[in-house]
N, C-alpha and C positions, 0 to 999 in steps of 0.2 A: 560416560554419558549414555543415556538410553539411545538405542538405534533409531527410534522415531525422531528424537530431537536432533541427532546427527544428520539424518536425511533431510529434515526441514532446514537445518542450518546450511547444508550444502545447496539446497534449492535457493535459499535466501542469498547466499554468496553469489551464485550464478545470476540471480536476478539483478543484484547490484551491478555486476559486470555488464549485463545486457543493457540496463538503463543507462549507465555511464557511457558505454560505447555507442548506444543508439541515439543519445541526445547530445553528445559532445559536438560543439560547433554549430548547433541549430541557432538560427537567428531568433531574437527576442519575439518577433512577430509570430513565428511558428509555435513557440512555447506558450504563448498567450492567446492563440487563435481559437475561436469558437467555430466548429465546422457547420453549425446551424444555430439559429437563435435559441438560446437556452442550453446549448451543447456545452460539454466540458472541455476546458483547456488542458493541455498537457500538464501545466503547472498545477492546476486544480486536481487532476487525477493523481499526480505524485503526492500532493499533500494528503489527499484522502487515503491513498494506499498506506502511507507510513503511519498516519495517526490512527486509522481504524485497526491496522495490524497490531500496533502497540497496545491499544485498548483491548482488543479481542484476546490477546495473549495474557494480559494482566487480569482480565476477567476470568479466564480459564484457571488462573492460579488463585482466584479469590481475592485478588488485590484491588479490583475495581468492581463496583456494583452499578449496573446500568440504571437502577432506581434513583441513584444520586446524580445522574447526568441529565442535561436538557434533552428534549425529544430528538430522535434520530434526524428528522428533517432539518432541524435547526443546526445541528452539528455538521451534517453533510453539506448544507448550504454554505457554511463557513469554510469548509475544506475546499469545495469546488469554486469558491470565489477567489482563491489564492492566485496571485500572479507572481511572476519572477522578473527581475530586472535584466537577466541575461543567463546564458547557458552555464557559466561558471558558478553563479549563485545557486542555480537549480542542482547542479552536480554536488555542490557542497551540502545542500539540503538533503540530497539522497544519501550521501555518506553518513551524515549525522543521524538521519532518520533510520537508516538500516542498522547503524550501531545500536540505537535505542531498541529497535525491534529485536535484534540479536541478543541483547542483554536480557530482555524478558524471556525469550525463547530458551536461553541457556539456564534459566532458573528451574525449568521443568525437570522433575525426577520421574521415575517409573510410577511412584505413588500419585504424583500430580496428574499424570496422563490417565490413570485409571479412575481417579476421583470424579464423582458426578456432582454437578452444580445445577441449580435452577437456571433455566434459560428459556425465556419466551413462553412460559406456561408449561414447559416440559423439563427434562433433565438432559444434560449434555456432559460428556466426559471431557477431561482436559485434552485428550488425544484428538477429539473432534474439533476443539478450538484450534489446535495446531494445524490440522488438515484444512479447516475452513480458511485460515489465514493464507496458507500456501496457494489454495485455489483462487481465492479472491485477488491476491497479488498478481498471479499469472493472468487472470482475466483482464485486469486493468492494464497490464503490460501490453496485451493484445490491442486494447483500445488506444493506447498511446502510440503504438506502431501504426495503426490505421490512421489516426489523426495526423501524425507526422507525414505519412506517405500521401494522404489526401492533400495536405497543405502543399507539399512539393508538387503534386500533379495539378491541382486546381489553381493555386495562387502563383506559384513560381514557374509553372509550365514544364516541370521535369517529368520525363516519362521513363 
């Protein structure tokens, strides 16, 4: 396996652990809480992370074409509207979603990483798709932590 794919796989495995440990036992209210009107819930962020990562990696392999998808705003709104009934369901969604993302990631070869595809009016290598996914996932994990901690401090009075 290419070292870039191995490194991305390791980051994704660590993220799965971070998400599962960081969200286990959280109450339903925390997972579906909006920190401000129109803000994103933890459940919505998880859905967006997993679906956009899978799509981005499939796109980098030439397996998805954004031209065949609805507008980004429509897809993102659907992701961010997601709710979860409880922590166990969200953890199961994380496990299944990371497995799907990992499957796309492990399809990459050195040739796939080097190949350039059309992207947003320019060209983007498969390697850039992989790196963008890693950064995007970590960015949203930070948002999830902030939302979880804000809920604990503002709603539950935890300090």
